[in-house]
Legacy VTK file of the C-alpha trace (Angstrom):
# vtk DataFile Version 3.0
C-alpha trace
ASCII
DATASET POLYDATA
POINTS 505 float
-38.607 -3.186 -12.554
-35.683 -3.853 -10.118
-35.514 -1.226 -7.586
-31.646 -1.489 -7.882
-31.471 -1.189 -11.417
-30.678 2.183 -13.222
-30.839 3.156 -16.447
-27.221 3.395 -18.638
-27.404 6.294 -21.664
-28.350 3.721 -24.288
-31.215 3.045 -22.557
-30.039 -0.657 -21.159
-30.947 -1.499 -17.715
-28.205 -2.336 -15.652
-28.470 -3.904 -11.770
-25.737 -2.682 -9.412
-24.537 -5.604 -6.996
-24.372 -3.773 -3.922
-22.838 -6.493 -2.156
-19.824 -6.557 -4.587
-19.283 -3.001 -4.172
-20.415 -2.819 0.261
-16.456 -2.413 0.880
-15.607 0.621 -0.093
-19.242 2.088 0.542
-19.449 1.060 3.906
-16.235 2.624 4.554
-17.285 5.904 2.797
-20.457 6.022 4.462
-18.180 5.236 7.958
-16.128 8.594 6.908
-19.338 10.481 6.333
-20.820 9.323 9.703
-17.665 10.537 11.562
-17.804 13.625 9.976
-21.548 14.902 11.039
-20.984 13.600 14.403
-17.809 15.453 14.569
-20.339 18.311 14.205
-22.754 17.090 17.127
-20.437 15.891 19.929
-18.668 17.910 22.532
-15.005 18.283 22.617
-14.965 15.718 25.808
-16.886 13.154 23.807
-15.013 13.237 20.551
-12.674 10.223 21.462
-15.152 8.131 20.837
-14.908 8.948 16.919
-11.801 7.186 16.917
-13.194 4.216 17.843
-16.253 4.588 15.232
-13.890 4.718 12.491
-12.409 1.258 13.734
-15.599 -0.234 14.279
-16.513 1.283 10.100
-13.501 -0.402 8.994
-14.084 -3.426 10.973
-17.835 -3.530 9.176
-16.075 -3.261 5.926
-14.383 -6.143 6.546
-17.205 -8.158 7.577
-18.965 -7.250 4.424
-16.428 -9.053 2.375
-17.487 -12.416 3.948
-20.312 -12.908 0.849
-17.628 -12.231 -1.398
-15.067 -14.860 -0.363
-16.455 -17.720 -1.746
-17.702 -18.232 -5.245
-17.076 -16.956 -8.495
-15.982 -12.937 -9.379
-18.711 -10.520 -9.020
-19.316 -7.989 -11.690
-21.254 -4.563 -11.889
-21.375 -1.284 -13.694
-21.296 -3.545 -17.027
-21.587 -2.342 -20.280
-23.995 -4.782 -21.520
-23.663 -3.628 -25.415
-19.765 -3.395 -25.713
-19.018 -7.317 -25.161
-19.799 -7.233 -21.472
-17.110 -4.375 -20.294
-17.605 -3.654 -16.529
-16.564 -0.832 -14.733
-16.109 -2.990 -11.260
-15.309 -6.458 -10.645
-14.684 -7.803 -6.822
-12.464 -10.799 -7.886
-9.629 -12.655 -5.941
-7.284 -10.032 -6.582
-9.483 -7.104 -5.615
-10.768 -9.310 -2.354
-6.878 -9.471 -1.282
-5.972 -5.934 -2.088
-9.009 -4.574 -0.064
-8.193 -7.045 2.734
-5.080 -5.552 2.861
-6.047 -1.706 2.511
-9.090 -2.065 5.341
-6.950 -4.338 7.779
-3.861 -1.653 7.303
-6.253 1.336 7.777
-7.786 -0.667 10.934
-3.689 -0.728 12.238
-3.180 2.809 11.568
-6.715 3.554 13.379
-5.428 1.931 16.309
-1.891 3.200 16.141
-3.547 6.497 15.896
-5.837 6.728 19.012
-3.170 8.113 21.228
-1.194 10.087 18.613
-4.542 12.201 17.843
-4.735 13.372 21.647
-0.887 13.570 22.334
-0.221 15.641 19.045
-3.223 17.771 19.067
-4.702 16.762 15.954
-8.415 17.640 15.096
-9.844 14.719 15.646
-12.985 14.864 13.729
-11.056 15.807 10.407
-8.281 13.144 11.224
-10.538 10.111 11.052
-12.664 11.470 8.023
-9.686 12.146 6.063
-8.217 8.379 6.956
-11.294 6.793 6.090
-11.420 8.544 2.620
-8.579 7.821 2.050
-8.917 3.871 2.845
-12.186 3.723 1.029
-10.525 5.023 -2.256
-7.693 2.227 -1.383
-10.427 -0.478 -1.402
-12.215 1.107 -4.584
-9.202 0.963 -6.808
-8.057 -2.807 -6.961
-11.832 -3.546 -8.498
-11.666 -0.698 -10.860
-11.642 -1.991 -14.339
-11.900 1.018 -16.387
-9.394 4.155 -16.615
-11.747 6.929 -15.104
-12.580 4.632 -12.060
-8.928 3.714 -11.295
-8.154 7.667 -11.652
-10.776 8.468 -8.965
-10.495 5.867 -6.660
-6.268 6.993 -6.775
-7.200 10.338 -6.014
-9.380 9.460 -3.465
-7.067 7.634 -1.825
-4.458 10.426 -2.230
-6.041 13.620 -1.784
-7.029 13.299 1.990
-3.587 11.633 2.490
-2.128 15.267 1.761
-4.348 16.917 4.513
-3.401 14.046 7.112
0.377 15.008 6.415
0.030 18.370 6.779
-2.271 18.030 10.095
0.911 18.176 11.864
1.184 21.217 13.846
4.663 22.490 12.750
6.110 23.656 9.689
7.984 20.312 8.938
4.333 18.596 8.376
3.443 21.501 5.620
6.666 20.936 4.070
6.216 17.178 3.579
2.596 17.515 2.440
4.005 20.291 -0.001
6.261 17.776 -1.252
3.814 14.825 -1.410
1.341 17.273 -3.219
3.394 18.705 -5.834
4.982 14.959 -6.703
0.965 13.540 -6.777
-0.356 16.362 -8.996
2.511 15.817 -11.313
2.158 12.146 -11.541
-1.836 12.200 -12.331
-0.941 15.049 -14.755
1.132 13.135 -16.519
-1.221 9.842 -15.998
-4.041 12.020 -17.406
-2.443 13.065 -20.435
-1.348 9.305 -21.060
-5.393 8.201 -20.443
-5.973 10.406 -23.186
-3.463 9.257 -25.674
-4.650 5.696 -25.026
-8.663 6.778 -25.350
-7.924 8.483 -28.393
-5.980 5.567 -29.926
-8.377 2.855 -28.917
-12.174 4.304 -28.455
-12.446 2.963 -24.886
-11.199 3.504 -20.978
-12.509 -0.180 -20.322
-9.420 -1.930 -19.794
-10.391 -5.176 -21.535
-11.254 -3.125 -24.267
-8.325 -1.145 -24.591
-6.042 -4.306 -24.440
-8.472 -5.250 -27.221
-7.978 -1.752 -29.431
-4.190 -1.996 -28.911
-4.259 -5.295 -30.608
-6.046 -3.820 -33.871
-4.801 -0.259 -33.700
-4.332 0.982 -37.052
-0.430 2.106 -37.969
-1.097 5.952 -37.736
-1.930 5.578 -34.096
0.427 3.323 -32.805
2.849 5.973 -31.926
0.296 7.597 -30.000
-1.134 4.465 -28.106
2.515 3.457 -27.012
3.124 7.230 -25.733
-0.260 6.697 -24.011
1.019 3.769 -22.238
4.528 4.914 -21.074
2.794 8.018 -19.694
0.381 6.310 -18.095
3.003 3.774 -16.502
4.943 6.641 -15.184
2.091 7.927 -13.424
1.547 4.880 -11.189
5.385 4.543 -10.764
5.181 7.821 -9.025
2.048 6.313 -6.811
4.235 3.381 -5.781
7.480 5.442 -5.248
9.529 3.752 -7.708
12.886 5.189 -8.892
13.223 7.967 -10.175
9.952 9.001 -9.041
10.432 8.536 -5.041
12.423 11.560 -4.117
9.157 13.001 -2.107
8.697 9.533 -0.052
11.805 9.704 2.750
10.783 13.288 3.684
7.019 12.941 3.735
7.396 10.391 5.892
9.567 11.614 8.407
7.483 14.820 8.602
3.946 13.096 8.708
2.630 11.717 12.102
4.232 8.330 12.595
0.547 6.375 12.037
0.358 8.218 8.948
3.526 7.442 7.664
3.217 3.474 8.408
-0.467 4.011 6.612
0.994 5.022 3.556
3.602 2.865 3.378
1.385 0.047 3.261
-1.904 1.159 2.149
-0.807 3.634 0.226
1.783 1.758 -1.971
-0.952 -1.266 -1.929
-3.239 1.118 -3.770
-0.416 2.184 -6.789
0.514 -1.248 -6.842
-2.704 -2.405 -7.756
-3.407 -0.028 -10.319
-0.103 -0.782 -11.800
-0.679 -4.346 -11.935
-4.465 -3.921 -13.677
-3.362 -1.450 -16.160
-0.538 -3.563 -17.306
-1.578 -7.148 -17.371
-4.877 -6.285 -18.711
-5.055 -2.960 -20.282
-1.438 -2.789 -22.170
-1.575 -7.149 -22.271
-0.191 -6.640 -25.876
3.102 -4.381 -24.939
3.651 -7.330 -22.203
7.824 -7.567 -23.302
7.997 -3.948 -23.039
6.902 -2.903 -20.227
7.916 -6.114 -18.626
11.484 -5.107 -19.144
10.770 -1.277 -18.275
9.144 -2.649 -14.997
12.284 -5.122 -14.348
14.812 -2.103 -14.871
12.598 0.311 -12.567
12.696 -2.551 -9.722
16.213 -3.243 -10.048
16.871 0.139 -9.495
14.274 0.913 -6.791
15.591 -1.952 -4.680
19.297 -1.102 -4.931
18.249 2.901 -4.381
16.443 1.890 -1.432
18.724 -0.306 0.345
22.136 1.650 -0.190
20.221 4.866 1.263
19.179 2.679 4.325
22.409 1.821 5.017
23.671 5.155 4.989
20.980 5.994 7.991
23.277 7.482 10.889
21.707 6.193 14.093
21.804 9.854 15.714
20.186 11.509 12.936
16.705 13.116 14.267
13.638 10.856 12.758
16.286 8.378 11.365
14.597 5.762 12.477
11.312 6.907 10.549
13.623 7.653 7.374
15.067 4.418 7.519
11.783 2.512 7.375
11.440 5.030 4.204
13.873 4.128 2.589
13.302 0.698 3.676
9.940 0.754 1.941
11.514 1.962 -1.280
13.642 -0.911 -1.075
10.170 -3.559 -0.440
8.562 -1.604 -3.747
11.386 -3.013 -5.869
10.541 -6.702 -4.528
7.137 -5.678 -5.100
7.778 -4.846 -9.014
9.395 -7.729 -9.837
6.637 -10.080 -10.400
5.174 -7.798 -12.483
7.836 -7.451 -14.810
7.808 -11.638 -14.641
3.837 -11.196 -16.072
4.867 -9.028 -18.446
7.668 -11.592 -19.690
5.783 -14.560 -19.548
2.488 -12.507 -20.918
0.291 -14.186 -18.021
-0.876 -12.572 -15.064
0.066 -15.827 -12.901
3.173 -14.345 -11.565
0.650 -11.595 -9.942
0.360 -13.774 -6.816
3.877 -13.805 -5.725
3.209 -9.698 -5.722
-0.134 -10.184 -4.006
1.311 -12.682 -1.078
4.457 -10.191 -0.667
2.292 -7.130 -0.120
0.110 -8.704 2.485
3.384 -10.360 4.174
4.969 -6.915 3.929
1.751 -4.842 4.988
1.229 -6.836 8.388
5.127 -6.568 9.265
5.894 -3.149 8.179
2.987 -1.727 10.122
4.305 -3.510 13.314
7.736 -1.879 12.736
6.078 1.689 12.622
4.031 0.742 15.918
7.234 -0.103 17.851
8.713 3.232 16.488
5.568 5.079 17.723
5.909 3.414 20.829
9.499 4.336 21.522
9.127 7.943 19.907
6.341 8.424 22.883
9.351 8.139 25.983
12.350 8.698 23.892
12.452 9.511 20.611
12.936 8.964 16.911
16.129 8.633 16.314
17.960 4.874 15.616
20.185 5.329 18.451
16.628 5.701 21.044
16.117 2.356 20.133
19.265 1.042 21.961
18.207 -0.922 25.314
14.985 -1.020 24.277
14.731 -4.751 25.633
15.746 -3.465 29.046
13.083 -1.028 29.172
9.988 -2.840 27.449
10.623 -6.362 26.862
7.742 -7.247 24.659
8.246 -4.171 22.305
11.864 -5.304 21.820
10.959 -8.785 20.721
8.304 -7.471 18.555
10.691 -4.957 16.771
13.391 -7.556 16.597
10.589 -10.032 15.038
9.241 -7.475 12.420
12.905 -6.783 11.426
13.786 -10.095 10.761
10.913 -10.714 8.679
11.683 -7.640 6.786
15.257 -9.162 6.432
13.596 -12.723 5.387
15.477 -14.399 8.399
14.404 -16.953 11.004
12.176 -17.134 13.029
10.287 -15.000 10.269
10.095 -17.294 8.056
6.753 -15.713 6.331
9.391 -12.968 5.208
11.582 -15.858 4.078
8.962 -17.533 2.102
7.970 -14.014 0.630
10.965 -13.558 -0.716
11.617 -17.040 -2.098
8.072 -16.447 -4.271
9.344 -13.535 -5.501
12.708 -14.838 -6.406
11.029 -17.697 -8.150
8.764 -15.717 -10.298
12.099 -13.679 -11.752
13.634 -17.331 -12.523
10.637 -18.646 -13.846
10.294 -15.617 -16.468
13.683 -16.042 -17.210
15.007 -12.556 -15.399
18.288 -14.333 -14.554
20.099 -10.684 -13.770
17.165 -9.302 -11.657
17.418 -12.359 -9.783
21.135 -11.798 -9.281
20.189 -7.986 -8.336
17.524 -9.110 -5.846
19.771 -11.579 -4.425
22.414 -9.084 -3.708
20.202 -6.358 -2.119
18.814 -8.926 0.216
22.461 -9.010 1.494
22.630 -5.555 1.705
19.277 -4.965 3.276
20.445 -7.674 6.210
23.339 -5.009 7.080
20.510 -2.004 8.764
17.997 -4.976 9.613
20.534 -6.719 11.640
22.139 -3.580 12.822
18.985 -2.324 14.365
17.838 -5.555 16.115
21.245 -5.411 17.570
20.567 -2.091 18.971
17.200 -3.252 20.480
19.522 -5.622 23.070
22.674 -3.313 23.203
23.197 -1.993 26.488
21.984 1.845 27.255
24.724 4.515 26.788
26.780 5.428 29.928
25.061 7.824 32.144
21.630 7.728 29.820
18.835 7.492 31.564
16.709 4.175 31.374
12.766 4.646 31.243
10.577 2.577 30.974
8.444 1.734 28.069
4.419 2.299 28.654
2.677 1.245 25.832
-1.103 2.236 25.759
-3.899 -0.189 25.184
-4.845 0.802 21.531
-1.054 0.495 20.445
-0.377 -2.771 22.433
-3.681 -4.184 20.638
-2.063 -2.831 17.221
1.378 -4.503 18.134
-0.727 -7.180 19.554
-2.360 -7.785 15.930
0.319 -7.523 13.769
2.700 -9.618 15.625
-0.040 -11.979 16.496
-0.294 -11.761 12.246
3.229 -12.369 11.196
3.620 -15.497 13.889
1.055 -17.182 12.565
2.292 -16.934 8.827
5.135 -18.004 9.839
4.103 -20.923 11.282
1.239 -21.571 8.639
2.592 -19.686 5.558
0.213 -21.225 3.202
-2.670 -19.104 4.528
-0.920 -16.454 2.027
0.889 -18.480 -0.045
-1.622 -20.462 -1.644
-2.637 -17.158 -3.701
0.699 -17.562 -5.660
-0.434 -20.643 -7.683
-4.499 -19.594 -7.394
-5.737 -17.567 -10.340
-6.461 -14.112 -9.521
-8.591 -12.744 -12.391
LINES 1 506
505 0 1 2 3 4 5 6 7 8 9 10 11 12 13 14 15 16 17 18 19 20 21 22 23 24 25 26 27 28 29 30 31 32 33 34 35 36 37 38 39 40 41 42 43 44 45 46 47 48 49 50 51 52 53 54 55 56 57 58 59 60 61 62 63 64 65 66 67 68 69 70 71 72 73 74 75 76 77 78 79 80 81 82 83 84 85 86 87 88 89 90 91 92 93 94 95 96 97 98 99 100 101 102 103 104 105 106 107 108 109 110 111 112 113 114 115 116 117 118 119 120 121 122 123 124 125 126 127 128 129 130 131 132 133 134 135 136 137 138 139 140 141 142 143 144 145 146 147 148 149 150 151 152 153 154 155 156 157 158 159 160 161 162 163 164 165 166 167 168 169 170 171 172 173 174 175 176 177 178 179 180 181 182 183 184 185 186 187 188 189 190 191 192 193 194 195 196 197 198 199 200 201 202 203 204 205 206 207 208 209 210 211 212 213 214 215 216 217 218 219 220 221 222 223 224 225 226 227 228 229 230 231 232 233 234 235 236 237 238 239 240 241 242 243 244 245 246 247 248 249 250 251 252 253 254 255 256 257 258 259 260 261 262 263 264 265 266 267 268 269 270 271 272 273 274 275 276 277 278 279 280 281 282 283 284 285 286 287 288 289 290 291 292 293 294 295 296 297 298 299 300 301 302 303 304 305 306 307 308 309 310 311 312 313 314 315 316 317 318 319 320 321 322 323 324 325 326 327 328 329 330 331 332 333 334 335 336 337 338 339 340 341 342 343 344 345 346 347 348 349 350 351 352 353 354 355 356 357 358 359 360 361 362 363 364 365 366 367 368 369 370 371 372 373 374 375 376 377 378 379 380 381 382 383 384 385 386 387 388 389 390 391 392 393 394 395 396 397 398 399 400 401 402 403 404 405 406 407 408 409 410 411 412 413 414 415 416 417 418 419 420 421 422 423 424 425 426 427 428 429 430 431 432 433 434 435 436 437 438 439 440 441 442 443 444 445 446 447 448 449 450 451 452 453 454 455 456 457 458 459 460 461 462 463 464 465 466 467 468 469 470 471 472 473 474 475 476 477 478 479 480 481 482 483 484 485 486 487 488 489 490 491 492 493 494 495 496 497 498 499 500 501 502 503 504
């Protein structure tokens, strides 16, 4: 008997593919190792836990190498049920796992000095961050509703505590808003999952799609209600309008590296789950959820960009708050290819979402990194970024490049390509009205991105003290990685855009 095999309840033998499950497993083991080490290390040596966390995430990234080439690998399969599997490491899963692990690694580098300067409990902080990352890595490979929900909650629950670790009232308030909205979303999602299971008799995504095709007439309303409630739950996680109300207050209350982590890794987890349940499980209802997601995308990008325009430069935390509203607008762009997939009845447009998510992850984490650098010496207002070029030339140039990438303007070529492939997905699906809404929102977003960029090179206010920006080594490394990645992708955009035409599933 295979020593790596386990018996299922039906008496069948199924082998566990440890290579396929290695990325989330390594991240989870690293979290446990950090937690145990924190119990025994003296206080003066606990700084090493941050570097250990970075090493654990790097090992998890390296564990993906055997999966990059070759066909998809599945495990935890039900041989007696048409081969339905609970875990599949395909191109879609690997792309989002790369985003989750890479985003978490950058967040660790951004956090190394934040933990000391804000006197956050280091052991708990690193354990929670790695635990959340392990859930975010597990989610895109999940292929049944139970695993999806568990992975989503593993990614979300530690994030509540990460926000609350900030030692002031704002951290507790932001964590409470985050917690209440997430619990509501989970409750709604579980109700929808229950309805779907009652109608189809399965929790595996492939089996659900087959069940919805042949669902009896009397159970069809139950199945439709279940699908709607499940989508509403994931819309909360993605922060799609009107389920976005928690996001700006949570981001401004959290430590800046945590806000950056949530804006990229947290959003990627919700987006991956939404893509899986729509394109696989609810494929028979494609035209219905395609229209719903198209409307949500239009509302989300419009609300996010309009609210970002209204942010005032002298308001406390306005830099992070503007990035928060910007991330809401970016979520709207990410939903466009999902809506196109529903209209076309094919998962091919998902390549545009994956490509745009990878691009957005790199540049948005970089923008949060520069915001963290400025917050150390000046503050979190937009006006604190005025004249940054005179105080820290490289930080200003990096921030300008990140903002231009988010706006989709040269020299941020990769941002422009990302918007083009999303726009093309809408046009190919004959969603002309959505393409028009997206074009209008891109113009609106240009205003606040360019206004922020102009502040970086404007002269300092009269009488204002000019203090040089000092960037600690880990922060500088994070900015170098994100800026270097954005430059490389702008020079060779095919590195990311090749996923647009490839087969993800």
